[in-house]
Every structure is written in structure tokens, then in C-alpha cells.
C-alpha positions as CSV (number, residue, x, y, z in Angstrom):
1,M,129.9,19.4,81.4
2,K,126.6,20.7,79.8
3,L,124.9,23.3,82.0
4,S,121.3,23.1,82.4
5,L,118.4,25.8,80.9
6,S,117.9,27.6,84.2
7,K,122.0,27.8,85.2
8,M,122.6,29.1,81.9
9,I,119.8,32.0,82.5
10,C,121.3,32.7,86.1
11,A,125.0,32.5,84.4
12,F,123.7,35.0,82.1
13,A,121.8,37.3,84.7
14,L,125.0,37.3,86.6
15,I,127.4,38.4,83.7
16,S,124.6,41.1,82.7
17,F,124.7,42.2,86.3
18,G,128.1,42.4,86.6
19,Q,128.6,44.7,83.0
20,A,126.1,46.7,84.6
21,G,128.0,47.4,87.5
22,F,131.1,47.6,85.8
23,T,129.8,50.6,83.6
24,Q,128.0,52.5,86.3
25,A,130.9,52.0,88.6
26,A,133.2,53.6,85.4
27,Y,130.9,56.8,85.5
28,P,133.0,59.1,84.2
29,A,134.7,57.5,81.9
30,K,135.5,60.9,79.7
31,P,134.3,64.7,80.0
32,I,131.2,65.9,81.3
33,T,129.4,69.0,79.5
34,M,127.4,71.7,81.6
35,V,124.8,73.3,79.8
36,V,124.2,77.2,81.1
37,P,120.9,78.0,79.1
38,F,122.4,81.9,79.8
39,A,125.5,83.9,78.4
40,P,128.5,84.1,79.6
41,G,129.2,86.2,82.5
42,G,125.9,86.1,84.4
43,T,125.9,85.1,88.1
44,A,125.0,81.7,87.0
45,D,127.4,81.3,84.1
46,N,130.1,82.4,87.2
47,I,128.8,79.9,89.5
48,G,128.5,77.4,87.2
49,R,132.3,77.8,86.4
50,L,133.7,77.4,89.9
51,L,131.8,74.7,90.6
52,A,133.0,72.9,87.6
53,N,136.3,74.0,88.4
54,H,135.9,71.9,91.8
55,M,133.5,69.0,90.3
56,S,136.6,68.1,87.6
57,Q,138.6,67.1,90.1
58,T,136.2,65.1,92.2
59,L,135.3,63.3,89.7
60,G,138.4,62.7,87.8
61,Q,137.5,64.1,84.2
62,A,136.9,67.3,82.9
63,V,133.6,69.4,83.5
64,A,133.3,71.6,80.6
65,V,130.9,75.0,80.8
66,E,128.6,75.0,77.1
67,N,126.8,78.4,77.0
68,R,123.4,78.0,75.2
69,A,121.4,80.9,75.7
70,G,118.2,82.6,74.6
71,A,114.2,82.2,74.7
72,G,114.4,83.3,79.0
73,G,116.7,79.7,79.3
74,N,114.1,77.6,77.2
75,I,117.1,76.9,74.4
76,G,119.7,75.2,76.3
77,S,116.9,73.6,78.8
78,A,115.1,71.9,76.0
79,Y,118.7,70.7,74.5
80,V,119.1,68.7,77.8
81,A,115.9,67.7,77.8
82,K,115.3,66.6,74.4
83,S,118.3,65.6,72.9
84,A,121.4,64.6,74.9
85,A,121.5,61.1,76.3
86,P,120.8,60.3,79.5
87,D,124.0,58.7,80.3
88,G,125.0,61.4,82.8
89,Y,127.6,63.5,80.4
90,T,125.4,66.7,80.1
91,I,124.0,68.4,82.4
92,L,121.9,71.6,83.0
93,L,122.4,74.4,85.1
94,A,119.4,76.0,85.3
95,T,118.1,78.9,87.5
96,N,114.1,79.6,88.9
97,S,113.2,80.2,84.8
98,L,112.6,76.3,84.3
99,A,110.0,76.2,87.2
100,T,108.3,79.5,85.9
101,N,108.6,79.3,82.1
102,V,106.2,76.0,83.1
103,S,103.1,78.8,83.0
104,L,104.4,81.9,81.3
105,M,105.7,80.4,78.1
106,K,105.5,77.6,75.4
107,M,107.9,75.5,76.1
108,S,109.0,72.2,73.8
109,F,109.3,70.0,76.8
110,D,107.8,69.5,80.4
111,P,110.6,69.8,82.4
112,R,108.3,67.8,85.2
113,R,108.6,65.0,82.5
114,D,112.0,65.3,80.8
115,L,114.6,66.4,83.8
116,A,116.0,64.6,86.9
117,A,116.8,66.7,89.8
118,V,120.5,66.7,90.4
119,A,121.4,68.8,92.6
120,G,120.1,72.2,94.1
121,I,123.1,75.1,94.8
122,A,121.9,78.4,95.7
123,G,119.1,80.7,96.2
124,L,119.8,84.5,95.4
125,P,117.7,87.3,96.0
126,N,117.2,90.5,94.0
127,V,118.1,94.5,94.8
128,M,116.4,97.3,93.6
129,I,118.6,99.7,92.6
130,V,119.0,103.3,91.2
131,S,121.2,105.4,89.7
132,K,123.3,107.5,92.2
133,D,121.4,110.8,90.4
134,S,118.2,109.1,91.2
135,P,115.6,111.4,93.6
136,Y,114.4,108.1,94.4
137,K,116.2,107.7,98.6
138,S,114.0,104.2,99.2
139,L,111.5,101.8,98.1
140,A,109.0,104.0,99.6
141,D,110.0,107.0,97.3
142,V,109.1,104.5,94.2
143,V,106.0,103.5,95.4
144,A,104.7,107.2,95.6
145,A,106.1,108.4,92.8
146,G,104.7,105.5,90.7
147,K,101.1,105.9,92.2
148,A,101.3,110.0,92.0
149,N,102.4,109.9,88.5
150,P,101.1,105.8,86.7
151,Q,103.0,107.2,83.7
152,S,106.9,107.7,85.1
153,L,108.1,104.2,86.7
154,T,109.8,102.2,84.4
155,Y,112.1,99.2,85.2
156,G,114.6,97.0,83.4
157,S,115.1,93.4,83.3
158,S,116.9,90.8,81.8
159,G,114.3,89.9,79.6
160,P,111.1,88.1,79.8
161,G,111.0,85.6,82.4
162,S,114.1,87.1,83.4
163,G,114.5,87.3,87.8
164,S,114.9,90.6,87.2
165,H,111.4,90.6,85.9
166,L,109.6,88.5,87.6
167,G,110.9,89.6,90.7
168,S,109.3,93.6,89.5
169,E,106.3,92.1,89.2
170,L,105.7,90.3,92.0
171,F,106.4,94.0,93.3
172,R,103.9,95.5,91.3
173,A,101.3,93.5,92.5
174,A,102.4,93.6,96.5
175,S,102.8,97.3,96.6
176,G,99.8,97.8,93.6
177,T,102.0,100.4,92.3
178,P,102.2,101.2,88.2
179,M,105.2,100.5,86.0
180,L,106.1,99.8,82.7
181,H,108.5,97.1,82.1
182,V,111.1,97.5,80.1
183,P,113.0,94.1,78.7
184,Y,116.6,94.1,77.7
185,K,119.1,91.2,76.4
186,G,121.2,90.7,79.8
187,S,120.9,92.9,82.9
188,A,124.6,94.0,81.5
189,A,122.5,95.8,78.9
190,V,120.5,97.8,81.4
191,Y,123.4,99.8,83.3
192,P,123.9,102.4,80.8
193,D,120.1,103.0,81.0
194,L,119.2,102.9,84.5
195,L,123.0,105.3,85.1
196,S,121.8,108.0,82.8
197,G,118.3,107.7,84.4
198,R,116.6,106.7,80.8
199,I,114.8,103.9,83.4
200,S,113.6,104.6,86.7
201,F,114.8,101.4,88.4
202,L,116.6,97.6,88.2
203,F,115.2,94.7,90.7
204,D,118.6,92.3,89.9
205,V,119.7,89.3,91.3
206,F,122.0,90.6,93.7
207,G,124.9,89.0,92.7
208,S,125.3,91.0,89.2
209,A,124.4,94.2,90.7
210,A,127.2,94.0,94.2
211,P,129.8,95.1,91.8
212,M,127.5,98.3,91.3
213,I,126.4,98.9,95.1
214,E,130.3,98.7,96.0
215,G,131.6,101.4,92.8
216,G,129.1,103.7,94.4
217,S,127.2,104.1,90.6
218,V,123.9,102.9,92.0
219,R,122.1,103.2,95.1
220,A,120.3,100.3,96.4
221,L,117.2,100.7,98.2
222,A,115.9,97.5,99.5
223,I,116.6,93.8,99.3
224,S,114.5,90.5,98.9
225,S,116.8,88.3,101.2
226,R,114.7,86.8,104.0
227,Q,117.3,89.0,106.4
228,R,120.2,91.8,106.0
229,L,122.8,90.5,104.5
230,P,126.5,91.0,106.6
231,S,128.4,92.1,103.9
232,F,125.7,94.9,102.9
233,P,124.2,95.4,106.6
234,N,122.9,99.2,105.6
235,I,120.8,97.6,102.7
236,P,116.9,97.1,104.4
237,T,114.7,94.2,103.2
238,V,111.9,94.5,100.9
239,Q,109.7,93.0,104.1
240,E,111.1,95.9,106.5
241,S,110.2,98.2,104.6
242,G,106.7,97.6,104.7
243,Y,105.8,94.5,102.8
244,P,106.4,91.6,105.3
245,G,106.4,88.3,104.1
246,F,107.4,89.6,100.4
247,V,110.8,87.3,99.7
248,V,112.3,86.4,96.3
249,L,115.2,84.2,95.9
250,N,116.4,82.9,92.3
251,W,117.4,79.6,92.9
252,I,120.0,77.5,91.2
253,G,120.3,74.0,90.7
254,F,121.6,71.0,88.5
255,F,119.3,69.1,86.5
256,A,119.8,66.0,84.1
257,P,118.1,64.3,81.6
258,A,115.3,62.1,82.6
259,Q,115.7,58.6,82.9
260,T,119.5,59.4,83.7
261,P,120.3,56.1,85.9
262,A,120.3,56.7,90.0
263,P,123.7,56.2,90.4
264,I,124.9,58.5,87.9
265,I,122.3,61.0,89.9
266,A,124.0,60.0,93.2
267,K,127.6,60.4,92.1
268,L,127.0,63.8,90.5
269,Q,124.8,64.8,93.5
270,S,127.9,64.0,95.8
271,A,130.1,66.1,93.8
272,V,128.1,69.5,94.1
273,E,128.1,68.9,97.7
274,R,131.7,68.6,97.7
275,A,132.6,72.1,95.7
276,L,129.7,73.4,97.6
277,S,131.8,72.5,100.8
278,Q,134.8,74.0,99.2
279,P,136.1,77.5,101.6
280,D,136.1,79.8,97.6
281,V,132.3,78.4,97.1
282,K,131.3,78.9,100.4
283,A,133.0,82.8,100.1
284,A,131.8,83.6,96.5
285,L,128.6,82.5,97.5
286,T,128.4,84.5,100.5
287,K,129.7,87.5,98.9
288,I,126.3,87.2,96.4
289,G,124.1,86.9,99.5
290,A,123.3,83.3,98.5
291,E,120.7,81.2,100.4
292,N,120.5,77.5,101.3
293,V,118.2,76.0,99.3
294,P,117.4,71.5,99.4
295,A,121.4,70.3,97.8
296,K,119.9,66.4,97.6
297,S,118.9,65.2,94.6
298,A,115.1,63.9,96.1
299,E,114.2,67.7,98.1
300,F,115.7,69.4,95.2
301,G,113.4,68.0,92.8
302,A,110.5,68.8,95.7
303,Y,111.4,72.1,95.7
304,F,111.3,72.2,92.0
305,N,108.0,70.9,91.5
306,A,106.8,73.1,94.3
307,D,107.7,76.4,92.5
308,V,106.5,75.2,89.3
309,E,103.0,74.9,91.4
310,R,103.6,78.3,92.8
311,W,104.0,80.2,89.7
312,A,100.7,78.3,88.4
313,G,99.0,79.5,91.2
314,L,100.4,83.0,90.9
315,V,99.4,83.8,87.0
316,R,95.5,81.8,88.1
317,E,95.1,84.5,90.3
318,G,96.4,87.1,87.9
319,R,99.2,88.4,89.8
320,V,101.1,87.2,87.2
321,K,100.4,87.2,83.3
322,P,101.6,84.9,81.3
323,L,104.4,86.0,78.2
324,E,103.5,86.8,75.1
């Protein structure tokens, strides 16, 4: 029986649609790589590995963490944005440096164009810590010392563009306190100099600082969350220490290469949301002072774009300077 040309076209279209539907339904058919653009052992890396375990169970395929550190997160992020195929088998665990670097650094890619938001995970506060032997007992003591002797106050960071650097710079701008930035390669490298008193303070991501606070080797002066943490009720917020409205959160979220099919984005988002609902994940995030950020792809994408614009505005106003 002969088919007319129009019927043949319709039949071909149905076959093609069926193949596309089958391909998407089969996802994932092989292991997924989660690129973490930072060194192993940090807060983002630890959270990523915890989520990877649960996502593997939901998706039925291994989710393997691959660390590609360097350039404030740009090396790993650029790899996903420019080199990875948009097929859902390579995803990026990004932090707010992905938004800040747009205005602060020269980048080989534009995350707004080259990446697609998958899901938000959490927002993590910073905490200002000093050595247990430091003379500073409060945020006011730090500010007073810096203003009395502008050359005396130094702070360490995980590197230019990191959360500990930018949080400190925002506080410098808010308080008008002279202070000198001393960058390190990761927050772990800062602690020996902090404990010995060679630097004045570290405004670290709370998740990294919490074990040192619990161990008593450092003193926590103030935290950048909206409210005091139930697990550390004696640490005042920066807001209640004299700086209303000062809230700094280091968000973490997932991205995929641009042009990744919407059904695959949706499947990844669902796996992330399921992981975030697990008791051990909830407990881990609560312990490090995590606050909610939009979880769903569209809302998290809007949240990310708003953060890009926020930092661009801070640069235009001169409150934060681009990195050289």
C-alpha cells in the first residue's frame, strides 16, 4: 500500500517524536559528573558529596564528584559552561562567586548565557572569628581598633573573590573600618596565622568555622545571618551588633550547560529537592546555619540573576572594587 507524501511526513514525525521521548525518558543512562570548582574538603564540596549520594539513589545512576579548583571557581565553572555537552551528564555545583565574578573578574564565559539554573540548595552565613587569645571580644572592639590604628587590622580570606573576602569587604564598607586583605589558598590555610595572631580576624563561611568554634580555639564575634543560630545562640548577629540590614549569605546551587533539555533539568531538580528533604541532609545544613534559597529551577535562576545585578551595583557604587 502506497503512502501519500503527507502521510509519510506525519509518520516520520511520529517516529522522531517517539525517539526523542524515549531518549529523555531513558535519562540518565550512565553516571553523572558533579563538577565542584573548589578544593576537596570545603563546605561546598562536603555538601555536594552528601547530596550526590542521595541523588544517585533517586536517579539510579552514580553521581561522581570531580573537583576542578582555581581562579575563584572560574576554572571548573568555565569547563561546564563551555566544554561540557548539554545532555545532563555534567552539572556544576556553584556558589555565589559565580554571580560576583561577573563584575569582579575577567571571565571566559557568561554564566547568564552559558549556564542554566537547575536548583538552589542553601544560603550559608559568614561568622567573624578571632583567636581565643585575641584582645577583641566583640565586633565593636574590632571596629574601634581599626579606626584607632588604620594599619593594625588585617583579615584573611580563602582567596580573592571568595565568600570570606567579599563578606569582609562588605563589612569594611558598612563600618568604614580600615583593614588590609591577606588572601590565602583556601580557608584551612588561614587558620594557622589566625591562631597565632599574625592576622586579626577571618570572616569565614560558618560551616568551615563551626568545628573551630566548638573546639574553643577561636572566638566567634558575630554572624551574618538574619537571626541567631539555635545551635550557637551565644553568637550575636552583625545586625544586632550595630549594623541593621547587614545580612550576607553564601548561596550554593546547581547549574547545567545552557541548552540542556527542560525535561532533564526537571529530573535533576526533582532529585535535588528529594535529597534536600532527607533527614541527614536537613541536619547537616541546619548545623552549619543554612537558610533557604529558591529550590526550583526558574525561581533559582531569577535569584541568581538578581544576585549578579546586586554585585554589579555594588561595584558601580564603589563599595566593592573589581579584582586585579
